[in-house]
RODO-2510 file (C-alpha; in nm, 4 decimals, decimal comma):
residues 416
     n   res          X          Y          Z
     1     m    -4,3874    -0,6901     0,5185
     2     p    -4,6575    -0,3952     0,6066
     3     a    -4,6507    -0,0883     0,4845
     4     q    -4,4857     0,1631     0,6786
     5     s    -4,6525     0,5214     0,8040
     6     t    -4,2889     0,7173     0,8198
     7     f    -4,1506     0,7157     0,5068
     8     f    -3,7919     0,5565     0,5248
     9     g    -3,6291     0,7956     0,2724
    10     p    -3,4935     1,0402     0,5351
    11     r    -3,2974     0,7368     0,7035
    12     v    -3,1504     0,6702     0,3817
    13     v    -3,0275     1,0402     0,3446
    14     r    -2,9074     1,0164     0,6722
    15     a    -2,7111     0,7257     0,5906
    16     t    -2,5426     0,8431     0,2512
    17     f    -2,4351     1,1269     0,4551
    18     v    -2,1915     0,9208     0,6571
    19     m    -2,1121     0,6603     0,3640
    20     a    -2,0215     1,0008     0,2019
    21     l    -1,8194     1,1412     0,5075
    22     f    -1,5821     0,8154     0,5312
    23     g    -1,5854     0,7558     0,1677
    24     w    -1,4486     1,0947     0,0591
    25     g    -1,2343     1,1574     0,4258
    26     v    -1,0296     0,8416     0,3830
    27     g    -1,0723     0,8041    -0,0063
    28     f    -1,0359     1,1597    -0,1520
    29     y    -0,9068     1,3803     0,1275
    30     g    -0,6667     1,1029     0,2894
    31     p    -0,3994     1,0559     0,0268
    32     s    -0,2955     1,4131     0,0057
    33     i    -0,1796     1,3516     0,4042
    34     f    -0,0775     1,0116     0,3358
    35     l     0,1764     1,1183     0,0575
    36     h     0,3284     1,3321     0,3128
    37     a     0,3398     1,1117     0,5846
    38     v     0,4977     0,8053     0,3035
    39     v     0,7777     1,0654     0,1613
    40     q     0,8480     1,1674     0,5908
    41     r     0,9177     0,7769     0,6801
    42     t     1,0703     0,6530     0,3967
    43     g     1,2713     0,8864     0,2101
    44     w     1,1243     0,8483    -0,0903
    45     s     1,1013     1,1158    -0,3839
    46     l     0,8161     1,3550    -0,4049
    47     a     0,7406     1,2573    -0,7813
    48     l     0,7300     0,8866    -0,6916
    49     v     0,5028     0,9214    -0,4410
    50     s     0,2668     1,0936    -0,6091
    51     s     0,2569     0,8794    -0,8953
    52     a     0,1295     0,6330    -0,6617
    53     v    -0,1941     0,8788    -0,5549
    54     t    -0,2700     0,9274    -0,9499
    55     v    -0,2374     0,5178    -0,9717
    56     h    -0,5065     0,5503    -0,6371
    57     y    -0,7377     0,7849    -0,8294
    58     l    -0,7157     0,6504    -1,1369
    59     f    -0,7824     0,2882    -1,0549
    60     g    -1,0661     0,4001    -0,8642
    61     a    -1,2001     0,5148    -1,1837
    62     l    -1,2230     0,1955    -1,3210
    63     v    -1,3885     0,0451    -1,0338
    64     v    -1,6863     0,3340    -1,0514
    65     a    -1,7497     0,2253    -1,4454
    66     r    -1,8550    -0,1145    -1,2937
    67     l    -1,9769    -0,0628    -0,9877
    68     p    -2,3694    -0,0571    -1,1421
    69     a    -2,3105    -0,4076    -1,2343
    70     v    -2,2107    -0,5196    -0,8696
    71     h    -2,4503    -0,3251    -0,7349
    72     r    -2,7355    -0,5012    -0,9026
    73     r    -2,5434    -0,8569    -0,8001
    74     w    -2,5178    -0,7410    -0,4529
    75     g    -2,6435    -0,4221    -0,3425
    76     v    -2,4852    -0,1390    -0,2295
    77     g    -2,4610    -0,1998     0,1529
    78     p    -2,2996    -0,5128     0,1126
    79     t    -2,0340    -0,3406    -0,1895
    80     a    -1,9348    -0,0773     0,0599
    81     v    -1,8692    -0,3102     0,3748
    82     a    -1,6286    -0,5107     0,1123
    83     g    -1,5034    -0,1536    -0,0209
    84     a    -1,4584    -0,0270     0,3175
    85     v    -1,2472    -0,3522     0,4232
    86     c    -1,0103    -0,3089     0,1541
    87     t    -0,9877     0,0741     0,1940
    88     a    -0,8734    -0,0380     0,5414
    89     l    -0,6114    -0,2581     0,4070
    90     g    -0,4545    -0,0442     0,1427
    91     v    -0,4101     0,2284     0,3803
    92     v    -0,2604     0,0439     0,6306
    93     g    -0,0512    -0,0898     0,3670
    94     w     0,0346     0,2725     0,2932
    95     s     0,1838     0,3166     0,6114
    96     l     0,3463    -0,0406     0,5743
    97     a     0,4861    -0,0037     0,2541
    98     r     0,8470    -0,0925     0,2540
    99     t     0,9153    -0,0520    -0,1390
   100     p     0,7857     0,1123    -0,4425
   101     s     0,5862    -0,1748    -0,5483
   102     q     0,4227    -0,2503    -0,2083
   103     l     0,2952     0,1299    -0,2223
   104     f     0,1424     0,0699    -0,5569
   105     a    -0,0301    -0,2333    -0,4664
   106     c    -0,1965    -0,0547    -0,1397
   107     a    -0,2809     0,2411    -0,4000
   108     l    -0,4738    -0,0088    -0,6020
   109     m    -0,6333    -0,1537    -0,2859
   110     s    -0,7296     0,2098    -0,1282
   111     g    -0,8144     0,3353    -0,4849
   112     a    -1,0677     0,0381    -0,5454
   113     g    -1,2169     0,0395    -0,2059
   114     w    -1,2775     0,4118    -0,1248
   115     v    -1,5295     0,4036    -0,4525
   116     t    -1,8067     0,1974    -0,3371
   117     m    -1,8222     0,4949    -0,0828
   118     g    -1,8320     0,7909    -0,3205
   119     a    -2,0561     0,9288    -0,5763
   120     a    -2,1412     0,6675    -0,7510
   121     a    -2,2723     0,4422    -0,4625
   122     v    -2,4355     0,7559    -0,2857
   123     n    -2,6593     0,8361    -0,6272
   124     a    -2,7459     0,4498    -0,6420
   125     a    -2,8380     0,4583    -0,2587
   126     i    -3,0915     0,7478    -0,3160
   127     a    -3,2583     0,6612    -0,6297
   128     p    -3,4919     0,4226    -0,5357
   129     w    -3,6129     0,6425    -0,2507
   130     y    -3,6654     0,9940    -0,4476
   131     v    -3,7481     1,1410    -0,7912
   132     r    -3,9596     1,4505    -0,7279
   133     g    -3,7245     1,5378    -0,4456
   134     r    -3,4093     1,4010    -0,5611
   135     p    -3,2105     1,6928    -0,6072
   136     m    -3,3072     1,8386    -0,2160
   137     a    -3,1877     1,4336    -0,1027
   138     l    -2,8487     1,4339    -0,3036
   139     a    -2,7193     1,7943    -0,2239
   140     k    -2,8067     1,6145     0,1762
   141     a    -2,6104     1,3575     0,1094
   142     y    -2,2843     1,4995    -0,1143
   143     n    -2,2861     1,7553     0,1482
   144     g    -2,1429     1,4257     0,3689
   145     a    -1,8016     1,4690     0,1547
   146     s    -1,7642     1,8270     0,2090
   147     i    -1,8145     1,7136     0,5771
   148     g    -1,5361     1,4654     0,5137
   149     g    -1,2929     1,7258     0,4283
   150     v    -1,3444     1,9172     0,7304
   151     v    -1,3570     1,6391     0,9652
   152     f    -1,0934     1,4099     0,8136
   153     s    -0,8514     1,6275     0,7033
   154     p    -0,7136     1,7513     1,1075
   155     l    -0,7978     1,4086     1,2279
   156     w    -0,5494     1,2384     0,9863
   157     v    -0,2890     1,5234     1,0522
   158     w    -0,3568     1,4687     1,4249
   159     l    -0,4216     1,0692     1,4529
   160     i    -0,0739     1,0191     1,2834
   161     a     0,0988     1,2998     1,4498
   162     h     0,0480     1,1159     1,8200
   163     a     0,0018     0,7628     1,7148
   164     g     0,2093     0,7276     1,4342
   165     f     0,0791     0,6144     1,0457
   166     t     0,0116     0,2696     1,0881
   167     t    -0,2167     0,3103     1,4418
   168     a    -0,4259     0,5963     1,2563
   169     a    -0,4466     0,4162     0,9545
   170     a    -0,5878     0,0878     1,1661
   171     i    -0,8273     0,3322     1,3629
   172     v    -0,9578     0,4740     1,1081
   173     g    -0,9936     0,1968     0,9043
   174     l    -1,1675    -0,0583     1,1206
   175     l    -1,4374     0,2778     1,2120
   176     t    -1,4990     0,2980     0,8924
   177     v    -1,5793    -0,1099     0,8427
   178     a    -1,7942    -0,0989     1,1393
   179     v    -1,9586     0,2222     1,0349
   180     m    -2,0470     0,0873     0,6777
   181     a    -2,1427    -0,2431     0,8157
   182     a    -2,4189    -0,1043     1,0625
   183     l    -2,5204     0,1247     0,7776
   184     a    -2,5858    -0,1793     0,5548
   185     r    -2,7500    -0,3962     0,7739
   186     a    -2,9822    -0,1062     0,9261
   187     v    -3,0650     0,0561     0,6284
   188     f    -2,8798    -0,0186     0,3101
   189     a    -3,0697    -0,3531     0,3377
   190     r    -3,3862    -0,1965     0,3087
   191     t    -3,5982    -0,1170     0,0063
   192     p    -3,9140     0,0690    -0,0945
   193     e    -4,0557    -0,2337    -0,2395
   194     q    -3,9763    -0,4439     0,1198
   195     l    -4,1318    -0,1667     0,3217
   196     g    -4,4736    -0,1094     0,1201
   197     q    -4,3163     0,2695     0,0154
   198     h    -4,2897     0,4406    -0,2864
   199     p    -4,0590     0,7211    -0,3928
   200     d    -4,0872     1,0195    -0,1954
   201     g    -4,3062     0,8409    -0,0035
   202     d    -4,6046     0,9624    -0,2302
   203     a    -4,9312     0,7812    -0,2297
   204     p    -4,9573     0,4664    -0,4949
   205     a    -5,1316     0,7020    -0,7583
   206     l    -4,9072     1,0101    -0,7299
   207     a    -4,6089     0,7745    -0,7455
   208     a    -4,7074     0,6216    -1,0746
   209     a    -4,7428     1,0006    -1,1902
   210     h    -4,3863     1,0401    -1,1577
   211     v    -4,2317     1,0721    -1,5316
   212     a    -3,8459     1,0645    -1,5856
   213     s    -3,7057     1,0660    -1,8924
   214     t    -3,9029     1,0113    -2,2484
   215     r    -3,5762     0,8573    -2,4070
   216     s    -3,5678     0,5374    -2,4977
   217     a    -3,2781     0,3105    -2,3034
   218     l    -2,9066     0,3430    -2,4768
   219     p    -2,7824     0,0136    -2,3771
   220     g    -2,4256    -0,1019    -2,4615
   221     g    -2,1975     0,1367    -2,6427
   222     l    -2,4944     0,3620    -2,7553
   223     l    -2,4828     0,5506    -2,4801
   224     w    -2,0946     0,6415    -2,5698
   225     r    -2,2092     0,8006    -2,9077
   226     d    -2,5235     1,0120    -2,7740
   227     r    -2,4162     1,3942    -2,7764
   228     g    -2,5671     1,4476    -2,4262
   229     f    -2,3422     1,1948    -2,2477
   230     v    -2,0632     1,2762    -2,3903
   231     t    -2,0732     1,6377    -2,3217
   232     l    -2,1927     1,5721    -1,9827
   233     a    -1,9202     1,3028    -1,9104
   234     l    -1,6481     1,6327    -2,0516
   235     g    -1,8377     1,9072    -1,8926
   236     m    -1,7925     1,7010    -1,5318
   237     a    -1,4593     1,6146    -1,5680
   238     a    -1,3530     1,9461    -1,7101
   239     g    -1,5182     2,1335    -1,4571
   240     l    -1,3432     1,8908    -1,1814
   241     f    -1,0008     1,9099    -1,3593
   242     a    -1,0305     2,2912    -1,2914
   243     q    -1,1508     2,2536    -0,9624
   244     i    -0,9070     2,0229    -0,8013
   245     g    -0,5977     2,1713    -0,9840
   246     l    -0,6761     2,5208    -0,8275
   247     l    -0,7819     2,3905    -0,4441
   248     a    -0,4839     2,1383    -0,4939
   249     h    -0,2795     2,4865    -0,4504
   250     l    -0,4758     2,7325    -0,3325
   251     f    -0,3612     2,6731     0,0157
   252     s     0,0000     2,7642    -0,0554
   253     l    -0,1023     3,0636    -0,2666
   254     l    -0,3202     3,2050    -0,0270
   255     v    -0,0500     3,1934     0,2700
   256     p     0,1997     3,4764     0,1551
   257     a    -0,1269     3,7078     0,1426
   258     l    -0,3302     3,6105     0,4599
   259     g    -0,0633     3,3812     0,6760
   260     a    -0,0925     2,9963     0,7319
   261     q    -0,3568     3,0229     0,9768
   262     a    -0,5958     3,2538     0,7879
   263     a    -0,5281     3,0891     0,4654
   264     g    -0,6593     2,7725     0,6733
   265     l    -0,9748     2,9615     0,7562
   266     a    -1,0297     3,0460     0,4314
   267     m    -1,0265     2,6795     0,3064
   268     g    -1,2961     2,6043     0,5432
   269     f    -1,4557     2,9024     0,4276
   270     a    -1,5019     2,7923     0,0533
   271     t    -1,6050     2,4321     0,2535
   272     a    -1,8739     2,6472     0,3816
   273     c    -1,9839     2,8066     0,0675
   274     a    -1,9807     2,4770    -0,1205
   275     i    -2,2258     2,2788     0,1274
   276     g    -2,4207     2,6433     0,1006
   277     g    -2,4292     2,6619    -0,2885
   278     r    -2,5272     2,3091    -0,3120
   279     l    -2,8390     2,3567    -0,0864
   280     v    -2,9376     2,6600    -0,2627
   281     v    -2,9212     2,5050    -0,6344
   282     a    -3,1051     2,1859    -0,4648
   283     s    -3,3712     2,4101    -0,3503
   284     i    -3,4707     2,5994    -0,7278
   285     l    -3,4127     2,2238    -0,9633
   286     p    -3,7400     2,1098    -0,8659
   287     r    -3,9222     2,4107    -1,0324
   288     g    -3,8476     2,2709    -1,3628
   289     v    -3,5549     2,4313    -1,4427
   290     d    -3,3349     2,3581    -1,7131
   291     r    -3,0520     2,1541    -1,4972
   292     r    -2,8045     2,2021    -1,7658
   293     r    -2,8447     2,5838    -1,7248
   294     v    -2,7696     2,6066    -1,3809
   295     a    -2,4875     2,4008    -1,3980
   296     a    -2,3817     2,6677    -1,6674
   297     l    -2,4254     2,9078    -1,4190
   298     a    -2,2318     2,7440    -1,1213
   299     y    -1,9189     2,7352    -1,3552
   300     a    -1,9593     3,0477    -1,4710
   301     v    -2,0243     3,2039    -1,1130
   302     q    -1,6786     2,9853    -1,0462
   303     a    -1,5067     3,0887    -1,3525
   304     a    -1,5516     3,4633    -1,1994
   305     g    -1,4072     3,3849    -0,8692
   306     s    -1,0727     3,2346    -1,0559
   307     v    -1,0664     3,5516    -1,2331
   308     l    -1,0984     3,7769    -0,9247
   309     l    -0,8315     3,5789    -0,7790
   310     l    -0,5944     3,6582    -1,1006
   311     l    -0,6991     4,0356    -1,1038
   312     v    -0,6482     4,1095    -0,7092
   313     g    -0,3034     4,1443    -0,5166
   314     e    -0,1834     4,0516    -0,1614
   315     p    -0,3241     4,3678     0,0099
   316     q    -0,6884     4,2908    -0,0851
   317     t    -0,7976     4,0506     0,1822
   318     a    -1,1823     4,1475     0,1153
   319     w    -1,1583     4,0615    -0,2730
   320     i    -0,9684     3,7244    -0,2171
   321     l    -1,2201     3,6112     0,0249
   322     v    -1,5006     3,7267    -0,2122
   323     a    -1,3312     3,5278    -0,4827
   324     v    -1,2925     3,2365    -0,2410
   325     a    -1,6383     3,2603    -0,1942
   326     l    -1,7363     3,2743    -0,5723
   327     f    -1,5441     2,9743    -0,6199
   328     g    -1,6347     2,7476    -0,3660
   329     s    -2,0302     2,8085    -0,4176
   330     g    -1,9491     2,5522    -0,6971
   331     i    -1,7680     2,2820    -0,5332
   332     g    -2,0073     2,0892    -0,3772
   333     n    -2,2590     2,1327    -0,7382
   334     a    -1,9717     2,0236    -0,9496
   335     t    -2,0501     1,7162    -0,8628
   336     s    -2,4018     1,6598    -0,7490
   337     l    -2,5699     1,7963    -1,0454
   338     p    -2,4239     1,5964    -1,3369
   339     p    -2,6191     1,2961    -1,1515
   340     l    -2,9096     1,5055    -1,1210
   341     i    -2,8784     1,5876    -1,5170
   342     a    -2,8507     1,2409    -1,5640
   343     q    -3,1270     1,1468    -1,3883
   344     a    -3,3680     1,4535    -1,6131
   345     e    -3,2146     1,3230    -1,9851
   346     f    -3,1686     0,9147    -1,9799
   347     a    -3,3919     0,6503    -1,9211
   348     k    -3,4960     0,5007    -1,5920
   349     c    -3,2334     0,1826    -1,6231
   350     d    -2,9461     0,4019    -1,7944
   351     v    -2,9136     0,6880    -1,5180
   352     p    -2,6896     0,4351    -1,2796
   353     r    -2,4872     0,3533    -1,5939
   354     a    -2,4480     0,6759    -1,6915
   355     v    -2,4078     0,8619    -1,3713
   356     a    -2,0794     0,5337    -1,3002
   357     l    -1,9278     0,6223    -1,6394
   358     i    -1,9444     1,0089    -1,5909
   359     v    -1,7891     0,9448    -1,2226
   360     a    -1,5444     0,7115    -1,3785
   361     v    -1,4431     0,9774    -1,6566
   362     a    -1,4026     1,2751    -1,4292
   363     q    -1,2224     1,0777    -1,1610
   364     a    -0,9593     0,9537    -1,4538
   365     t    -0,9412     1,3213    -1,5370
   366     y    -0,8539     1,4868    -1,2083
   367     a    -0,6225     1,2353    -1,0984
   368     f    -0,3792     1,4854    -1,3346
   369     a    -0,5487     1,8005    -1,2393
   370     p    -0,2746     1,8657    -0,9525
   371     a     0,0244     1,7687    -1,1497
   372     v    -0,0645     1,9688    -1,4666
   373     f    -0,1719     2,2784    -1,2672
   374     g     0,1628     2,2517    -1,0398
   375     l     0,3334     2,2716    -1,4206
   376     v     0,1487     2,5946    -1,5304
   377     l     0,2216     2,7647    -1,1683
   378     g     0,6048     2,6104    -1,1796
   379     a     0,6330     2,7822    -1,5667
   380     s     0,4941     3,0885    -1,4384
   381     a     0,5646     3,2266    -1,1325
   382     g     0,8057     2,9674    -1,0142
   383     a     0,9350     2,8756    -0,6284
   384     g     0,7418     3,0964    -0,3734
   385     a     0,3942     3,1529    -0,6062
   386     h     0,1797     3,4158    -0,4589
   387     i    -0,1506     3,5752    -0,5871
   388     g    -0,0589     3,8707    -0,7863
   389     p     0,0439     3,9313    -1,1221
   390     g     0,3104     3,6460    -1,1138
   391     t     0,0414     3,3695    -1,1188
   392     s    -0,1727     3,5426    -1,3551
   393     l    -0,1658     3,2304    -1,5777
   394     f    -0,2438     2,9958    -1,3290
   395     f    -0,5821     3,1346    -1,2724
   396     l    -0,6479     3,2281    -1,6380
   397     s    -0,5656     2,8269    -1,6931
   398     v    -0,8069     2,7168    -1,4603
   399     a    -1,0855     2,9752    -1,6102
   400     a    -1,0532     2,8664    -1,9236
   401     v    -1,1150     2,5203    -1,8467
   402     q    -1,4121     2,5784    -1,6776
   403     g    -1,4999     2,7936    -1,9996
   404     v    -1,4953     2,4470    -2,1525
   405     a    -1,6973     2,2812    -1,8758
   406     i    -1,9792     2,5623    -1,9507
   407     c    -1,9569     2,5154    -2,3420
   408     c    -2,0040     2,1219    -2,3247
   409     f    -2,2601     2,1523    -2,0524
   410     v    -2,4815     2,4419    -2,3094
   411     a    -2,3959     2,2206    -2,5530
   412     g    -2,5501     1,8719    -2,4693
   413     r    -2,9227     2,0696    -2,4235
   414     r    -3,1967     1,9179    -2,6355
   415     r    -3,3917     2,1336    -2,8286
   416     t    -3,7637     2,0357    -2,7343
***
């Protein structure tokens, strides 16, 4: 095929943005709403249905770890289409399950499907097209995940209220499959080699001058024995564990201070800060900045937000919003920075596997975060918890885990 004058990479970024929007909108933000709908429909205990949500995330983590091998055989596009079908069937199954065993079987399906449109898939789609410009390309693509929460959370609630859970699941499921099939055919089926192009749209001489990591490959179990990989995986897992744990309870903690409507707006404000924080960090990364230092700084800002929430009281609305902004600024970077660190630190052939594995470890860890931090919150504040002295242990715990993430990123820095 002759070379195209217009670089195809931006189309790939837009396509992965849409893929992330649907992946997170259905598979990450959806389960909390599915949980409520299933409890209302069946009368099953909250603990039982919450366990199904945990299974959804845990089984997804197992599938993520195998994605590089699946991508090598089938490609990103066909894998995402198959995952979309699996997700659609699984979510419809959530709405129809008549026994707990049926619910857990459907959780396995939805968990296995959505990760084919998640973080590791986004990185795999972007990587062939960008080297020098990968930070900004990933930032733009991963912003689809944040917008997925903004769009799909209220959409799920509205559809379920007006059409019923089963109809809502069928509508969103069919739309997801149709969109992913179109993207797979029109965008993900293309490669730079097919179009006669090079990463970042560079000329051949400049593309050949790009040098990624000079490290040797780490096949098999060697990756797990590498200090850089282990600290990266633990850092991402600890950071997302703290982040998901706080986000799971933040709305209910903000309601007594701000009211339900304003608390919802504050959560949207946190999402906006996540998008802004991700784009700001991506704009400075290409300048040779140590990416682990940037990750540590991002988590330090988040931890400052957690500590500020620990210190403020209900009447201090302005300071609460400042704390939400500080915490929100790192939400997006917790997902996008670790793959960029992997790009800088590992051999090119190891990057897809390293990214998939750190995402899998993080997902398997944060699946338990809402329950663990719920226990901490219940033990310290009991029912009717709100921002103030009674929740100090909760916010201190969040900040402590964020401190662990910072230590992991710093400990993995390589001396040159």
